[in-house]
N, CA, C and O atoms as a GROMACS GRO file, in nm:
protein
  592
    1MET      N    1   2.526   0.613   2.176
    1MET     CA    2   2.468   0.567   2.032
    1MET      C    3   2.349   0.499   2.037
    1MET      O    4   2.329   0.405   2.114
    2ASP      N    5   2.253   0.550   1.945
    2ASP     CA    6   2.126   0.504   1.937
    2ASP      C    7   2.141   0.360   1.893
    2ASP      O    8   2.235   0.330   1.820
    3PRO      N    9   2.039   0.258   1.938
    3PRO     CA   10   2.061   0.118   1.861
    3PRO      C   11   1.978   0.133   1.735
    3PRO      O   12   1.876   0.201   1.720
    4VAL      N   13   2.047   0.052   1.640
    4VAL     CA   14   1.977   0.046   1.510
    4VAL      C   15   1.856  -0.064   1.508
    4VAL      O   16   1.859  -0.179   1.550
    5ILE      N   17   1.762  -0.003   1.456
    5ILE     CA   18   1.629  -0.076   1.440
    5ILE      C   19   1.610  -0.124   1.297
    5ILE      O   20   1.588  -0.051   1.201
    6ASP      N   21   1.624  -0.270   1.296
    6ASP     CA   22   1.610  -0.331   1.162
    6ASP      C   23   1.452  -0.366   1.165
    6ASP      O   24   1.401  -0.454   1.235
    7LEU      N   25   1.380  -0.277   1.070
    7LEU     CA   26   1.242  -0.302   1.023
    7LEU      C   27   1.230  -0.368   0.907
    7LEU      O   28   1.320  -0.355   0.825
    8LYS      N   29   1.122  -0.450   0.880
    8LYS     CA   30   1.110  -0.489   0.736
    8LYS      C   31   1.057  -0.386   0.674
    8LYS      O   32   0.991  -0.307   0.742
    9PRO      N   33   1.071  -0.365   0.546
    9PRO     CA   34   0.991  -0.266   0.467
    9PRO      C   35   0.846  -0.283   0.482
    9PRO      O   36   0.795  -0.386   0.526
   10LEU      N   37   0.760  -0.144   0.432
   10LEU     CA   38   0.628  -0.160   0.444
   10LEU      C   39   0.574  -0.121   0.294
   10LEU      O   40   0.633  -0.038   0.224
   11VAL      N   41   0.449  -0.194   0.248
   11VAL     CA   42   0.399  -0.176   0.141
   11VAL      C   43   0.270  -0.123   0.209
   11VAL      O   44   0.217  -0.184   0.302
   12ILE      N   45   0.222  -0.008   0.160
   12ILE     CA   46   0.088   0.036   0.212
   12ILE      C   47  -0.021   0.031   0.118
   12ILE      O   48  -0.015   0.087   0.009
   13ASP      N   49  -0.124  -0.037   0.160
   13ASP     CA   50  -0.250  -0.050   0.074
   13ASP      C   51  -0.317   0.071   0.029
   13ASP      O   52  -0.298   0.163   0.108
   14THR      N   53  -0.389   0.102  -0.071
   14THR     CA   54  -0.422   0.218  -0.106
   14THR      C   55  -0.513   0.286  -0.002
   14THR      O   56  -0.488   0.404   0.025
   15HIS      N   57  -0.607   0.230   0.053
   15HIS     CA   58  -0.682   0.287   0.161
   15HIS      C   59  -0.603   0.335   0.274
   15HIS      O   60  -0.626   0.445   0.324
   16ALA      N   61  -0.506   0.253   0.320
   16ALA     CA   62  -0.429   0.317   0.427
   16ALA      C   63  -0.346   0.430   0.403
   16ALA      O   64  -0.311   0.500   0.498
   17VAL      N   65  -0.306   0.460   0.269
   17VAL     CA   66  -0.245   0.574   0.227
   17VAL      C   67  -0.329   0.681   0.250
   17VAL      O   68  -0.292   0.775   0.320
   18LEU      N   69  -0.461   0.675   0.186
   18LEU     CA   70  -0.559   0.773   0.184
   18LEU      C   71  -0.557   0.823   0.340
   18LEU      O   72  -0.538   0.940   0.374
   19TRP      N   73  -0.579   0.714   0.428
   19TRP     CA   74  -0.618   0.757   0.560
   19TRP      C   75  -0.500   0.813   0.620
   19TRP      O   76  -0.520   0.900   0.704
   20TRP      N   77  -0.368   0.779   0.592
   20TRP     CA   78  -0.233   0.825   0.661
   20TRP      C   79  -0.246   0.990   0.609
   20TRP      O   80  -0.242   1.078   0.694
   21VAL      N   81  -0.260   1.019   0.481
   21VAL     CA   82  -0.274   1.152   0.423
   21VAL      C   83  -0.371   1.234   0.487
   21VAL      O   84  -0.341   1.349   0.517
   22LEU      N   85  -0.500   1.180   0.515
   22LEU     CA   86  -0.602   1.241   0.582
   22LEU      C   87  -0.582   1.259   0.727
   22LEU      O   88  -0.644   1.351   0.780
   23ASP      N   89  -0.509   1.192   0.795
   23ASP     CA   90  -0.469   1.190   0.925
   23ASP      C   91  -0.616   1.132   1.008
   23ASP      O   92  -0.653   1.162   1.122
   24SER      N   93  -0.684   1.039   0.909
   24SER     CA   94  -0.799   0.962   0.950
   24SER      C   95  -0.791   0.853   1.073
   24SER      O   96  -0.705   0.766   1.082
   25PRO      N   97  -0.889   0.874   1.158
   25PRO     CA   98  -0.898   0.788   1.271
   25PRO      C   99  -0.934   0.632   1.201
   25PRO      O  100  -0.919   0.532   1.271
   26ARG      N  101  -0.967   0.625   1.105
   26ARG     CA  102  -0.991   0.484   1.048
   26ARG      C  103  -0.873   0.397   1.016
   26ARG      O  104  -0.886   0.276   1.000
   27LEU      N  105  -0.725   0.479   1.005
   27LEU     CA  106  -0.612   0.392   1.022
   27LEU      C  107  -0.568   0.348   1.177
   27LEU      O  108  -0.549   0.426   1.270
   28SER      N  109  -0.558   0.229   1.180
   28SER     CA  110  -0.532   0.190   1.302
   28SER      C  111  -0.427   0.227   1.381
   28SER      O  112  -0.321   0.247   1.323
   29GLU      N  113  -0.431   0.244   1.514
   29GLU     CA  114  -0.298   0.301   1.580
   29GLU      C  115  -0.199   0.201   1.562
   29GLU      O  116  -0.090   0.258   1.557
   30VAL      N  117  -0.186   0.076   1.550
   30VAL     CA  118  -0.094  -0.023   1.520
   30VAL      C  119  -0.033   0.020   1.393
   30VAL      O  120   0.088   0.044   1.396
   31ALA      N  121  -0.099   0.034   1.278
   31ALA     CA  122  -0.058   0.082   1.162
   31ALA      C  123   0.023   0.203   1.171
   31ALA      O  124   0.140   0.214   1.134
   32ALA      N  125  -0.049   0.289   1.222
   32ALA     CA  126   0.001   0.447   1.238
   32ALA      C  127   0.154   0.445   1.294
   32ALA      O  128   0.251   0.508   1.254
   33SER      N  129   0.142   0.356   1.396
   33SER     CA  130   0.255   0.328   1.489
   33SER      C  131   0.380   0.265   1.409
   33SER      O  132   0.495   0.307   1.417
   34ARG      N  133   0.346   0.179   1.347
   34ARG     CA  134   0.462   0.109   1.274
   34ARG      C  135   0.501   0.180   1.150
   34ARG      O  136   0.616   0.157   1.112
   35MET      N  137   0.420   0.273   1.068
   35MET     CA  138   0.450   0.362   0.982
   35MET      C  139   0.537   0.464   1.004
   35MET      O  140   0.619   0.508   0.924
   36ARG      N  141   0.513   0.509   1.140
   36ARG     CA  142   0.588   0.622   1.213
   36ARG      C  143   0.721   0.562   1.227
   36ARG      O  144   0.821   0.628   1.200
   37GLU      N  145   0.727   0.427   1.273
   37GLU     CA  146   0.863   0.369   1.315
   37GLU      C  147   0.958   0.354   1.215
   37GLU      O  148   1.080   0.369   1.231
   38ALA      N  149   0.887   0.319   1.088
   38ALA     CA  150   0.955   0.311   0.947
   38ALA      C  151   1.040   0.458   0.923
   38ALA      O  152   1.163   0.473   0.921
   39ILE      N  153   0.933   0.559   0.906
   39ILE     CA  154   0.975   0.678   0.884
   39ILE      C  155   1.100   0.711   0.983
   39ILE      O  156   1.208   0.747   0.937
   40ASP      N  157   1.080   0.700   1.109
   40ASP     CA  158   1.175   0.746   1.189
   40ASP      C  159   1.316   0.656   1.163
   40ASP      O  160   1.423   0.708   1.194
   41ALA      N  161   1.315   0.538   1.112
   41ALA     CA  162   1.422   0.469   1.076
   41ALA      C  163   1.485   0.496   0.942
   41ALA      O  164   1.576   0.432   0.889
   42GLY      N  165   1.421   0.606   0.894
   42GLY     CA  166   1.462   0.640   0.750
   42GLY      C  167   1.415   0.564   0.637
   42GLY      O  168   1.465   0.577   0.525
   43GLN      N  169   1.310   0.479   0.666
   43GLN     CA  170   1.253   0.389   0.558
   43GLN      C  171   1.154   0.450   0.485
   43GLN      O  172   1.070   0.512   0.552
   44PRO      N  173   1.138   0.448   0.343
   44PRO     CA  174   1.034   0.499   0.282
   44PRO      C  175   0.910   0.383   0.309
   44PRO      O  176   0.922   0.267   0.350
   45LEU      N  177   0.775   0.466   0.268
   45LEU     CA  178   0.652   0.372   0.261
   45LEU      C  179   0.634   0.359   0.132
   45LEU      O  180   0.594   0.449   0.059
   46HIS      N  181   0.664   0.236   0.093
   46HIS     CA  182   0.635   0.189  -0.045
   46HIS      C  183   0.466   0.186  -0.082
   46HIS      O  184   0.387   0.132  -0.004
   47VAL      N  185   0.430   0.237  -0.185
   47VAL     CA  186   0.326   0.248  -0.234
   47VAL      C  187   0.326   0.196  -0.384
   47VAL      O  188   0.391   0.249  -0.475
   48SER      N  189   0.238   0.075  -0.398
   48SER     CA  190   0.232   0.018  -0.553
   48SER      C  191   0.183   0.136  -0.660
   48SER      O  192   0.096   0.221  -0.640
   49ALA      N  193   0.253   0.119  -0.761
   49ALA     CA  194   0.193   0.223  -0.876
   49ALA      C  195   0.068   0.170  -0.904
   49ALA      O  196   0.004   0.241  -0.982
   50TYR      N  197   0.004   0.058  -0.860
   50TYR     CA  198  -0.139   0.012  -0.881
   50TYR      C  199  -0.207   0.103  -0.796
   50TYR      O  200  -0.312   0.147  -0.844
   51SER      N  201  -0.181   0.138  -0.696
   51SER     CA  202  -0.259   0.231  -0.586
   51SER      C  203  -0.290   0.366  -0.650
   51SER      O  204  -0.396   0.424  -0.634
   52LEU      N  205  -0.187   0.411  -0.725
   52LEU     CA  206  -0.218   0.535  -0.817
   52LEU      C  207  -0.310   0.507  -0.904
   52LEU      O  208  -0.389   0.596  -0.935
   53LEU      N  209  -0.319   0.403  -0.952
   53LEU     CA  210  -0.446   0.378  -1.056
   53LEU      C  211  -0.571   0.367  -0.986
   53LEU      O  212  -0.677   0.402  -1.038
   54GLU      N  213  -0.564   0.314  -0.859
   54GLU     CA  214  -0.696   0.282  -0.785
   54GLU      C  215  -0.746   0.420  -0.750
   54GLU      O  216  -0.864   0.450  -0.762
   55LEU      N  217  -0.638   0.516  -0.700
   55LEU     CA  218  -0.673   0.660  -0.675
   55LEU      C  219  -0.745   0.718  -0.778
   55LEU      O  220  -0.848   0.782  -0.752
   56ARG      N  221  -0.694   0.702  -0.923
   56ARG     CA  222  -0.746   0.770  -1.037
   56ARG      C  223  -0.888   0.722  -1.050
   56ARG      O  224  -0.977   0.805  -1.068
   57TYR      N  225  -0.915   0.586  -1.042
   57TYR     CA  226  -1.040   0.532  -1.070
   57TYR      C  227  -1.144   0.597  -0.945
   57TYR      O  228  -1.258   0.631  -0.976
   58ALA      N  229  -1.103   0.609  -0.823
   58ALA     CA  230  -1.184   0.657  -0.730
   58ALA      C  231  -1.222   0.805  -0.757
   58ALA      O  232  -1.332   0.846  -0.722
   59ALA      N  233  -1.142   0.878  -0.812
   59ALA     CA  234  -1.177   1.030  -0.866
   59ALA      C  235  -1.254   1.028  -0.990
   59ALA      O  236  -1.318   1.129  -1.020
   60GLU      N  237  -1.256   0.936  -1.057
   60GLU     CA  238  -1.345   0.919  -1.164
   60GLU      C  239  -1.475   0.865  -1.155
   60GLU      O  240  -1.550   0.869  -1.252
   61LYS      N  241  -1.512   0.807  -1.028
   61LYS     CA  242  -1.613   0.749  -1.023
   61LYS      C  243  -1.732   0.873  -0.991
   61LYS      O  244  -1.690   0.986  -0.966
   62PRO      N  245  -1.858   0.850  -0.992
   62PRO     CA  246  -1.945   0.948  -0.972
   62PRO      C  247  -1.968   0.969  -0.816
   62PRO      O  248  -1.967   0.883  -0.728
   63ALA      N  249  -1.987   1.086  -0.805
   63ALA     CA  250  -1.972   1.134  -0.646
   63ALA      C  251  -2.089   1.046  -0.567
   63ALA      O  252  -2.088   1.053  -0.444
   64THR      N  253  -2.171   0.977  -0.621
   64THR     CA  254  -2.270   0.925  -0.536
   64THR      C  255  -2.237   0.768  -0.518
   64THR      O  256  -2.308   0.693  -0.451
   65ARG      N  257  -2.122   0.727  -0.587
   65ARG     CA  258  -2.066   0.581  -0.563
   65ARG      C  259  -1.991   0.567  -0.456
   65ARG      O  260  -1.924   0.662  -0.417
   66LYS      N  261  -1.988   0.467  -0.403
   66LYS     CA  262  -1.890   0.410  -0.286
   66LYS      C  263  -1.736   0.419  -0.336
   66LYS      O  264  -1.694   0.369  -0.440
   67GLY      N  265  -1.669   0.486  -0.251
   67GLY     CA  266  -1.516   0.485  -0.281
   67GLY      C  267  -1.473   0.609  -0.377
   67GLY      O  268  -1.358   0.626  -0.418
   68HIS      N  269  -1.581   0.693  -0.405
   68HIS     CA  270  -1.547   0.830  -0.462
   68HIS      C  271  -1.462   0.900  -0.392
   68HIS      O  272  -1.482   0.903  -0.270
   69ILE      N  273  -1.348   0.974  -0.447
   69ILE     CA  274  -1.293   1.080  -0.386
   69ILE      C  275  -1.285   1.199  -0.497
   69ILE      O  276  -1.280   1.180  -0.618
   70SER      N  277  -1.284   1.312  -0.440
   70SER     CA  278  -1.298   1.434  -0.545
   70SER      C  279  -1.170   1.448  -0.614
   70SER      O  280  -1.067   1.404  -0.562
   71PRO      N  281  -1.167   1.517  -0.746
   71PRO     CA  282  -1.035   1.527  -0.815
   71PRO      C  283  -0.936   1.616  -0.740
   71PRO      O  284  -0.815   1.616  -0.766
   72GLU      N  285  -0.992   1.689  -0.649
   72GLU     CA  286  -0.881   1.773  -0.591
   72GLU      C  287  -0.814   1.707  -0.465
   72GLU      O  288  -0.700   1.735  -0.430
   73LEU      N  289  -0.899   1.610  -0.396
   73LEU     CA  290  -0.855   1.508  -0.296
   73LEU      C  291  -0.753   1.423  -0.369
   73LEU      O  292  -0.638   1.402  -0.329
   74HIS      N  293  -0.808   1.373  -0.485
   74HIS     CA  294  -0.696   1.308  -0.558
   74HIS      C  295  -0.562   1.366  -0.584
   74HIS      O  296  -0.455   1.322  -0.541
   75ASP      N  297  -0.580   1.466  -0.656
   75ASP     CA  298  -0.464   1.555  -0.671
   75ASP      C  299  -0.373   1.571  -0.569
   75ASP      O  300  -0.256   1.537  -0.585
   76ALA      N  301  -0.424   1.631  -0.439
   76ALA     CA  302  -0.341   1.641  -0.310
   76ALA      C  303  -0.279   1.488  -0.279
   76ALA      O  304  -0.159   1.473  -0.259
   77ILE      N  305  -0.362   1.393  -0.279
   77ILE     CA  306  -0.268   1.261  -0.235
   77ILE      C  307  -0.169   1.221  -0.341
   77ILE      O  308  -0.064   1.166  -0.309
   78VAL      N  309  -0.196   1.244  -0.451
   78VAL     CA  310  -0.075   1.192  -0.542
   78VAL      C  311   0.026   1.292  -0.521
   78VAL      O  312   0.140   1.248  -0.509
   79ALA      N  313   0.009   1.438  -0.513
   79ALA     CA  314   0.116   1.501  -0.478
   79ALA      C  315   0.192   1.489  -0.356
   79ALA      O  316   0.308   1.528  -0.347
   80GLU      N  317   0.119   1.429  -0.247
   80GLU     CA  318   0.172   1.396  -0.122
   80GLU      C  319   0.264   1.279  -0.145
   80GLU      O  320   0.377   1.277  -0.096
   81ILE      N  321   0.214   1.181  -0.219
   81ILE     CA  322   0.286   1.061  -0.254
   81ILE      C  323   0.422   1.082  -0.350
   81ILE      O  324   0.526   1.018  -0.338
   82THR      N  325   0.399   1.173  -0.435
   82THR     CA  326   0.516   1.176  -0.541
   82THR      C  327   0.624   1.288  -0.519
   82THR      O  328   0.727   1.295  -0.586
   83SER      N  329   0.592   1.371  -0.420
   83SER     CA  330   0.662   1.474  -0.379
   83SER      C  331   0.822   1.453  -0.353
   83SER      O  332   0.850   1.344  -0.302
   84ASP      N  333   0.921   1.533  -0.378
   84ASP     CA  334   1.039   1.486  -0.327
   84ASP      C  335   1.075   1.476  -0.188
   84ASP      O  336   1.177   1.421  -0.146
   85GLU      N  337   0.974   1.539  -0.109
   85GLU     CA  338   0.999   1.534   0.026
   85GLU      C  339   0.904   1.437   0.098
   85GLU      O  340   0.894   1.444   0.220
   86SER      N  341   0.816   1.326   0.013
   86SER     CA  342   0.755   1.235   0.053
   86SER      C  343   0.819   1.134   0.139
   86SER      O  344   0.931   1.088   0.117
   87VAL      N  345   0.738   1.097   0.244
   87VAL     CA  346   0.764   0.978   0.294
   87VAL      C  347   0.746   0.842   0.219
   87VAL      O  348   0.797   0.736   0.253
   88PHE      N  349   0.666   0.864   0.114
   88PHE     CA  350   0.632   0.747   0.031
   88PHE      C  351   0.733   0.757  -0.074
   88PHE      O  352   0.786   0.862  -0.108
   89THR      N  353   0.762   0.619  -0.135
   89THR     CA  354   0.818   0.598  -0.266
   89THR      C  355   0.709   0.505  -0.331
   89THR      O  356   0.643   0.424  -0.266
   90VAL      N  357   0.697   0.528  -0.473
   90VAL     CA  358   0.620   0.442  -0.543
   90VAL      C  359   0.702   0.342  -0.608
   90VAL      O  360   0.801   0.368  -0.676
   91ALA      N  361   0.657   0.221  -0.582
   91ALA     CA  362   0.694   0.096  -0.637
   91ALA      C  363   0.642   0.066  -0.786
   91ALA      O  364   0.525   0.036  -0.810
   92ASP      N  365   0.724   0.077  -0.863
   92ASP     CA  366   0.660   0.068  -0.999
   92ASP      C  367   0.641  -0.099  -1.023
   92ASP      O  368   0.703  -0.187  -0.964
   93MET      N  369   0.541  -0.115  -1.123
   93MET     CA  370   0.507  -0.230  -1.156
   93MET      C  371   0.613  -0.298  -1.229
   93MET      O  372   0.597  -0.300  -1.351
   94SER      N  373   0.720  -0.356  -1.184
   94SER     CA  374   0.833  -0.417  -1.252
   94SER      C  375   0.806  -0.551  -1.319
   94SER      O  376   0.704  -0.613  -1.289
   95ALA      N  377   0.900  -0.601  -1.418
   95ALA     CA  378   0.870  -0.736  -1.463
   95ALA      C  379   0.892  -0.856  -1.368
   95ALA      O  380   0.838  -0.966  -1.380
   96ALA      N  381   0.996  -0.810  -1.253
   96ALA     CA  382   1.003  -0.887  -1.137
   96ALA      C  383   0.880  -0.904  -1.051
   96ALA      O  384   0.849  -1.010  -0.997
   97ILE      N  385   0.800  -0.774  -1.039
   97ILE     CA  386   0.677  -0.780  -0.947
   97ILE      C  387   0.595  -0.888  -1.039
   97ILE      O  388   0.578  -1.002  -0.994
   98ILE      N  389   0.546  -0.853  -1.162
   98ILE     CA  390   0.471  -0.929  -1.219
   98ILE      C  391   0.498  -1.060  -1.226
   98ILE      O  392   0.408  -1.144  -1.217
   99ALA      N  393   0.602  -1.087  -1.239
   99ALA     CA  394   0.638  -1.235  -1.243
   99ALA      C  395   0.572  -1.333  -1.113
   99ALA      O  396   0.543  -1.452  -1.113
  100HIS      N  397   0.564  -1.239  -1.015
  100HIS     CA  398   0.509  -1.318  -0.893
  100HIS      C  399   0.357  -1.353  -0.925
  100HIS      O  400   0.295  -1.449  -0.878
  101LEU      N  401   0.319  -1.275  -0.998
  101LEU     CA  402   0.172  -1.298  -1.015
  101LEU      C  403   0.096  -1.458  -1.064
  101LEU      O  404  -0.017  -1.496  -1.032
  102GLY      N  405   0.180  -1.522  -1.136
  102GLY     CA  406   0.180  -1.655  -1.187
  102GLY      C  407   0.196  -1.762  -1.111
  102GLY      O  408   0.155  -1.873  -1.144
  103THR      N  409   0.271  -1.732  -0.977
  103THR     CA  410   0.333  -1.849  -0.918
  103THR      C  411   0.262  -1.863  -0.792
  103THR      O  412   0.190  -1.775  -0.744
  104GLY      N  413   0.285  -1.983  -0.738
  104GLY     CA  414   0.262  -2.025  -0.581
  104GLY      C  415   0.120  -1.973  -0.552
  104GLY      O  416   0.020  -1.994  -0.621
  105ALA      N  417   0.132  -1.887  -0.415
  105ALA     CA  418   0.018  -1.832  -0.340
  105ALA      C  419  -0.066  -1.736  -0.470
  105ALA      O  420  -0.188  -1.726  -0.478
  106LEU      N  421   0.017  -1.683  -0.550
  106LEU     CA  422  -0.048  -1.556  -0.624
  106LEU      C  423  -0.085  -1.627  -0.776
  106LEU      O  424  -0.100  -1.553  -0.873
  107ALA      N  425  -0.097  -1.754  -0.787
  107ALA     CA  426  -0.137  -1.805  -0.914
  107ALA      C  427  -0.298  -1.758  -0.927
  107ALA      O  428  -0.355  -1.727  -0.822
  108ARG      N  429  -0.347  -1.755  -1.011
  108ARG     CA  430  -0.480  -1.702  -1.077
  108ARG      C  431  -0.588  -1.797  -0.978
  108ARG      O  432  -0.676  -1.749  -0.906
  109ASP      N  433  -0.558  -1.932  -0.991
  109ASP     CA  434  -0.653  -2.016  -0.925
  109ASP      C  435  -0.661  -2.031  -0.782
  109ASP      O  436  -0.754  -2.081  -0.719
  110THR      N  437  -0.545  -1.979  -0.731
  110THR     CA  438  -0.515  -1.989  -0.571
  110THR      C  439  -0.519  -1.836  -0.497
  110THR      O  440  -0.548  -1.813  -0.379
  111GLY      N  441  -0.487  -1.755  -0.583
  111GLY     CA  442  -0.452  -1.627  -0.506
  111GLY      C  443  -0.580  -1.547  -0.504
  111GLY      O  444  -0.688  -1.602  -0.528
  112PRO      N  445  -0.570  -1.409  -0.474
  112PRO     CA  446  -0.696  -1.342  -0.456
  112PRO      C  447  -0.747  -1.300  -0.595
  112PRO      O  448  -0.666  -1.300  -0.688
  113ASN      N  449  -0.862  -1.266  -0.613
  113ASN     CA  450  -0.931  -1.240  -0.722
  113ASN      C  451  -0.900  -1.088  -0.757
  113ASN      O  452  -0.885  -1.058  -0.875
  114ASP      N  453  -0.892  -1.015  -0.680
  114ASP     CA  454  -0.890  -0.862  -0.716
  114ASP      C  455  -0.732  -0.838  -0.774
  114ASP      O  456  -0.634  -0.866  -0.706
  115PRO      N  457  -0.724  -0.784  -0.903
  115PRO     CA  458  -0.595  -0.753  -0.955
  115PRO      C  459  -0.512  -0.650  -0.879
  115PRO      O  460  -0.390  -0.648  -0.893
  116GLY      N  461  -0.573  -0.567  -0.802
  116GLY     CA  462  -0.490  -0.467  -0.715
  116GLY      C  463  -0.450  -0.527  -0.607
  116GLY      O  464  -0.334  -0.505  -0.574
  117ASP      N  465  -0.533  -0.621  -0.519
  117ASP     CA  466  -0.473  -0.707  -0.431
  117ASP      C  467  -0.342  -0.794  -0.471
  117ASP      O  468  -0.243  -0.799  -0.399
  118ARG      N  469  -0.352  -0.853  -0.578
  118ARG     CA  470  -0.240  -0.936  -0.646
  118ARG      C  471  -0.125  -0.874  -0.664
  118ARG      O  472  -0.018  -0.924  -0.629
  119VAL      N  473  -0.135  -0.754  -0.722
  119VAL     CA  474  -0.014  -0.661  -0.745
  119VAL      C  475   0.038  -0.606  -0.617
  119VAL      O  476   0.159  -0.597  -0.598
  120ILE      N  477  -0.064  -0.563  -0.512
  120ILE     CA  478   0.025  -0.521  -0.388
  120ILE      C  479   0.067  -0.643  -0.311
  120ILE      O  480   0.145  -0.618  -0.219
  121LEU      N  481   0.036  -0.763  -0.326
  121LEU     CA  482   0.098  -0.879  -0.248
  121LEU      C  483   0.227  -0.906  -0.323
  121LEU      O  484   0.330  -0.926  -0.258
  122ALA      N  485   0.228  -0.909  -0.460
  122ALA     CA  486   0.326  -0.921  -0.533
  122ALA      C  487   0.452  -0.831  -0.499
  122ALA      O  488   0.566  -0.876  -0.490
  123THR      N  489   0.421  -0.713  -0.484
  123THR     CA  490   0.505  -0.598  -0.444
  123THR      C  491   0.570  -0.630  -0.327
  123THR      O  492   0.693  -0.624  -0.315
  124ALA      N  493   0.476  -0.674  -0.219
  124ALA     CA  494   0.540  -0.698  -0.090
  124ALA      C  495   0.647  -0.824  -0.104
  124ALA      O  496   0.757  -0.830  -0.048
  125ILE      N  497   0.601  -0.905  -0.175
  125ILE     CA  498   0.686  -1.047  -0.192
  125ILE      C  499   0.811  -0.989  -0.265
  125ILE      O  500   0.917  -1.021  -0.211
  126GLU      N  501   0.822  -0.914  -0.372
  126GLU     CA  502   0.948  -0.888  -0.420
  126GLU      C  503   1.038  -0.795  -0.331
  126GLU      O  504   1.160  -0.813  -0.320
  127LEU      N  505   0.969  -0.693  -0.266
  127LEU     CA  506   1.038  -0.620  -0.159
  127LEU      C  507   1.080  -0.663  -0.020
  127LEU      O  508   1.135  -0.591   0.064
  128GLY      N  509   1.047  -0.796  -0.006
  128GLY     CA  510   1.051  -0.853   0.138
  128GLY      C  511   0.975  -0.773   0.235
  128GLY      O  512   1.025  -0.756   0.347
  129ALA      N  513   0.858  -0.721   0.205
  129ALA     CA  514   0.805  -0.616   0.276
  129ALA      C  515   0.665  -0.668   0.348
  129ALA      O  516   0.607  -0.759   0.289
  130ASP      N  517   0.616  -0.627   0.451
  130ASP     CA  518   0.498  -0.651   0.530
  130ASP      C  519   0.410  -0.561   0.465
  130ASP      O  520   0.462  -0.465   0.409
  131ILE      N  521   0.265  -0.575   0.462
  131ILE     CA  522   0.155  -0.502   0.410
  131ILE      C  523   0.071  -0.428   0.524
  131ILE      O  524   0.017  -0.495   0.612
  132VAL      N  525   0.060  -0.280   0.519
  132VAL     CA  526  -0.039  -0.225   0.605
  132VAL      C  527  -0.166  -0.247   0.526
  132VAL      O  528  -0.173  -0.217   0.407
  133THR      N  529  -0.250  -0.289   0.582
  133THR     CA  530  -0.393  -0.304   0.516
  133THR      C  531  -0.508  -0.330   0.616
  133THR      O  532  -0.488  -0.392   0.721
  134ALA      N  533  -0.602  -0.293   0.591
  134ALA     CA  534  -0.726  -0.333   0.692
  134ALA      C  535  -0.813  -0.426   0.613
  134ALA      O  536  -0.920  -0.464   0.662
  135ASP      N  537  -0.775  -0.465   0.495
  135ASP     CA  538  -0.848  -0.547   0.389
  135ASP      C  539  -0.841  -0.705   0.459
  135ASP      O  540  -0.738  -0.773   0.463
  136LYS      N  541  -0.956  -0.740   0.504
  136LYS     CA  542  -0.957  -0.902   0.565
  136LYS      C  543  -0.958  -0.986   0.473
  136LYS      O  544  -0.918  -1.100   0.500
  137LEU      N  545  -1.002  -0.957   0.343
  137LEU     CA  546  -0.958  -1.050   0.235
  137LEU      C  547  -0.814  -1.098   0.224
  137LEU      O  548  -0.766  -1.212   0.225
  138LEU      N  549  -0.755  -0.966   0.211
  138LEU     CA  550  -0.624  -0.969   0.168
  138LEU      C  551  -0.530  -1.029   0.295
  138LEU      O  552  -0.418  -1.075   0.274
  139GLN      N  553  -0.586  -1.024   0.419
  139GLN     CA  554  -0.518  -1.066   0.523
  139GLN      C  555  -0.524  -1.210   0.546
  139GLN      O  556  -0.469  -1.264   0.642
  140ARG      N  557  -0.599  -1.274   0.449
  140ARG     CA  558  -0.593  -1.417   0.459
  140ARG      C  559  -0.486  -1.504   0.406
  140ARG      O  560  -0.469  -1.625   0.423
  141GLU      N  561  -0.412  -1.414   0.332
  141GLU     CA  562  -0.289  -1.461   0.259
  141GLU      C  563  -0.207  -1.490   0.387
  141GLU      O  564  -0.196  -1.406   0.477
  142ASP      N  565  -0.155  -1.602   0.391
  142ASP     CA  566  -0.073  -1.669   0.506
  142ASP      C  567   0.101  -1.651   0.483
  142ASP      O  568   0.191  -1.674   0.563
  143HIS      N  569   0.106  -1.609   0.362
  143HIS     CA  570   0.250  -1.594   0.331
  143HIS      C  571   0.343  -1.466   0.355
  143HIS      O  572   0.464  -1.452   0.338
  144ILE      N  573   0.246  -1.379   0.398
  144ILE     CA  574   0.281  -1.238   0.402
  144ILE      C  575   0.245  -1.188   0.560
  144ILE      O  576   0.152  -1.239   0.621
  145THR      N  577   0.322  -1.092   0.613
  145THR     CA  578   0.280  -1.033   0.743
  145THR      C  579   0.218  -0.902   0.724
  145THR      O  580   0.262  -0.804   0.664
  146PHE      N  581   0.107  -0.918   0.785
  146PHE     CA  582   0.008  -0.788   0.771
  146PHE      C  583   0.028  -0.702   0.895
  146PHE      O  584   0.073  -0.748   1.000
  147VAL      N  585  -0.010  -0.574   0.877
  147VAL     CA  586   0.010  -0.492   1.003
  147VAL      C  587  -0.125  -0.401   1.006
  147VAL      O  588  -0.151  -0.308   0.928
  148TRP      N  589  -0.191  -0.443   1.098
  148TRP     CA  590  -0.323  -0.353   1.139
  148TRP      C  591  -0.353  -0.355   1.263
  148TRP      O  592  -0.450  -0.291   1.304
   0.00000   0.00000   0.00000
């Protein structure tokens, strides 16, 4: 009998979702390995609903702006995230997740300034999850475990 692997859930930051779907070398080997471990253990990879908003905004940016993705790439990524066979599951922005934004390390005056970062952190807190991210500013938060 195979041993049961008890892994913490993962919340995947927007750029890491993009790099996973594109099979980009920008996704660190540590992050890719941990994501594969979760998938092999039958765990979904959680993506904040806010990441879908960030992807939409990236598709709406002018092509000359940093962070732009084509509408076609946007549609392909969202289809990958939301398909019935996806390894991802969308973590909706629930009242419980939003409630974390005004407390402790996520309070407006002590937490990160970026609303997306705050929502992703709150999602991880609510789910008891680690976060897959290359974002050095986000990784400064010491109450969450980061995978990169």
